[in-house]
C-alpha positions in Angstrom: 29.2 -52.3 -54.5 30.7 -55.2 -52.6 31.5 -58.4 -54.5 31.4 -61.6 -52.4 33.8 -64.4 -53.2 32.8 -68.1 -52.9 33.5 -70.2 -49.9 35.1 -68.1 -47.1 35.1 -69.9 -43.7 32.8 -67.4 -42.1 30.1 -67.7 -44.7 27.9 -70.4 -46.3 25.5 -70.7 -49.2 25.6 -70.0 -52.9 28.7 -68.7 -54.6 28.0 -65.2 -55.8 29.4 -64.4 -59.2 31.4 -61.2 -59.6 28.8 -59.8 -62.1 26.0 -59.9 -59.6 24.5 -56.8 -58.0 24.5 -57.7 -54.3 21.6 -56.8 -52.0 22.9 -56.8 -48.4 20.7 -57.4 -45.4 22.0 -57.2 -41.8 20.1 -59.0 -39.0 20.9 -60.4 -35.6 18.9 -63.5 -36.3 17.5 -65.2 -39.4 14.0 -65.3 -38.0 13.9 -61.5 -38.2 13.6 -61.9 -41.9 10.2 -63.7 -41.5 6.7 -62.7 -40.6 6.2 -63.9 -37.0 2.4 -63.9 -37.2 2.2 -66.0 -40.4 0.7 -69.4 -39.3 2.3 -71.3 -42.2 5.0 -74.0 -41.7 8.3 -72.2 -41.0 9.9 -73.1 -44.3 6.9 -71.5 -46.1 6.5 -68.4 -44.1 6.2 -65.0 -45.7 9.1 -62.6 -45.4 8.6 -59.8 -42.9 7.0 -56.9 -44.7 9.9 -54.6 -43.9 12.5 -57.1 -45.1 10.5 -57.7 -48.3 10.2 -53.9 -48.9 14.0 -53.5 -48.3 15.0 -56.2 -50.7 12.6 -55.2 -53.4 13.4 -51.5 -53.2 17.1 -52.2 -53.4 16.6 -54.6 -56.4 14.7 -51.8 -58.2 17.8 -49.6 -58.0 19.6 -51.9 -60.4 19.0 -52.4 -64.1 16.4 -54.8 -65.3 19.0 -57.0 -66.9 21.3 -57.1 -63.8 21.7 -60.4 -62.1 20.9 -60.1 -58.4 22.2 -61.8 -55.3 21.4 -61.6 -51.6 24.0 -61.4 -48.9 22.6 -61.9 -45.3 25.0 -60.4 -42.8 24.2 -62.4 -39.6 25.3 -61.4 -36.1 25.9 -65.0 -34.9 28.0 -68.0 -35.6 27.0 -70.7 -38.1 24.3 -73.1 -37.1 22.8 -76.1 -38.9 24.8 -77.2 -41.9 21.9 -76.7 -44.3 20.6 -73.4 -42.9 21.9 -71.4 -46.0 20.1 -73.8 -48.3 16.9 -73.7 -46.2 17.1 -69.9 -46.2 17.6 -69.8 -50.0 14.6 -72.1 -50.5 12.3 -70.1 -48.3 13.3 -66.8 -50.0 12.9 -68.3 -53.5 9.5 -69.8 -52.6 8.3 -66.5 -51.2 9.2 -64.6 -54.4 7.9 -67.3 -56.6 4.5 -67.0 -54.9 4.8 -63.2 -55.1 5.3 -63.5 -58.9 2.4 -65.9 -59.3 0.2 -63.5 -57.3 1.2 -60.5 -59.4 0.5 -62.4 -62.7 -3.0 -63.4 -61.3 -3.5 -59.7 -60.6 -2.4 -58.8 -64.1 -4.8 -61.4 -65.7 -7.7 -60.1 -63.6 -6.9 -56.5 -64.5 -6.8 -57.3 -68.2 -10.1 -59.1 -67.9 -11.6 -56.0 -66.3 -10.0 -53.9 -69.0 -11.6 -56.1 -71.7 -15.1 -55.9 -70.1 -14.7 -52.1 -69.5 -13.7 -51.6 -73.1 -16.7 -53.5 -74.4 -19.0 -51.5 -72.2 -17.3 -48.2 -73.1 -17.5 -48.8 -76.8 -21.3 -49.6 -76.5 -21.9 -46.5 -74.4 -19.8 -44.3 -76.7 -21.5 -45.6 -79.8 -24.9 -45.2 -78.2 -24.1 -41.7 -77.0 -23.0 -40.5 -80.4 -26.0 -42.1 -82.1 -28.5 -40.5 -79.7 -26.7 -37.2 -79.9 -26.9 -37.2 -83.7 -30.5 -38.2 -83.5 -31.3 -35.3 -81.1 -29.3 -32.8 -83.2 -31.2 -33.8 -86.3 -34.5 -33.6 -84.4 -33.7 -30.1 -83.2 -32.0 -29.1 -86.4 -31.0 -25.4 -86.4 -31.3 -25.2 -82.6 -28.3 -24.6 -80.4 -29.9 -26.9 -77.8 -29.5 -29.8 -80.2 -25.8 -29.2 -80.7 -25.3 -28.7 -76.9 -27.0 -32.0 -76.2 -25.0 -33.8 -78.9 -21.7 -32.5 -77.6 -22.7 -33.4 -74.0 -23.6 -36.9 -74.9 -20.4 -37.3 -76.9 -18.3 -36.1 -74.0 -20.2 -38.6 -71.7 -19.5 -41.4 -74.2 -15.7 -40.6 -74.2 -15.7 -40.5 -70.4 -17.0 -44.1 -70.3 -13.8 -45.0 -72.2 -11.5 -43.6 -69.4 -11.2 -46.8 -67.4 -10.3 -49.2 -70.2 -7.8 -46.7 -71.6 -6.2 -46.2 -68.2 -5.8 -50.0 -67.9 -4.4 -50.7 -71.3 -2.1 -47.6 -71.4 -0.9 -47.3 -67.8 -2.0 -49.9 -65.3 -0.8 -53.2 -66.7 2.9 -52.7 -67.3 3.9 -51.8 -63.6 2.4 -55.1 -62.5 4.2 -57.0 -65.3 7.5 -55.3 -64.2 6.9 -56.3 -60.6 6.3 -59.9 -61.6 9.5 -60.0 -63.7 11.4 -58.5 -60.7 10.0 -61.2 -58.5 11.2 -63.9 -61.0 14.7 -62.5 -60.7 14.6 -62.5 -56.9 13.2 -66.0 -56.9 16.4 -67.3 -58.7 19.1 -65.1 -57.1 22.0 -66.7 -55.2 21.7 -66.4 -51.4 24.7 -66.4 -49.1 25.0 -66.0 -45.3 28.0 -64.2 -43.8 28.6 -64.7 -40.1 30.0 -61.8 -38.2 29.8 -62.6 -34.5 30.8 -65.8 -32.8 30.7 -64.4 -29.2 27.7 -66.7 -28.4 28.4 -69.9 -30.3 25.1 -71.6 -29.2 22.9 -68.7 -30.3 21.9 -70.5 -33.5 19.8 -73.0 -31.5 17.2 -70.3 -30.8 17.2 -69.0 -34.3 15.6 -70.2 -37.6 15.8 -72.8 -39.1 16.8 -74.7 -35.8 13.8 -72.9 -34.3 10.7 -71.5 -36.0 10.4 -67.7 -36.3 8.2 -67.7 -33.2 10.8 -69.5 -31.2 9.4 -73.1 -31.2 12.0 -75.8 -31.8 11.7 -77.7 -35.0 11.3 -81.4 -35.3 14.9 -81.8 -36.6 16.3 -80.0 -33.6 14.3 -81.8 -31.0 15.5 -85.3 -32.3 
């Protein structure tokens, strides 16, 4: 695992502590990290789905308590002085919003679980009560026992969904939210590997939006 030192001349951004697990992304241009069809302002754009998947999958390979860092290996020379800070802000904001969305999803799932549990308990109690009533009504008959067991099984089937939610479904969403929190606070550093075209940064983000349009700061 490579460990990046702070402040080499061919890099910019956050110092990366030696204890960090480094996620490395190699792109020709920074705008390749962003979703080109997202209509949001360029500083608030979503990450490209493939870039998001790559970063998240790599982060999952490390332990839950491991501090993460992102190193972007960029095939061009340095551009605007604040491009590393702007990149860090965009990435952090994306993962903050991802964490918020996952927690909303978790709250909604738990609400569904509570409603499903209430319905399931009512159905289960009703099925058992009706089954016992029929069994007593047909006392001594195999039919009564069959109907009671059938209703009891149906009542327990109604508990399947709430049990699935509270036993299995909630904790993967919580883990994803916690991972997003870690990614939303990780150091971000750019390493520049190719200065053959020193003006290439003018056509890249953040000097230009991910769709190629020049930003206000670059036009003036």
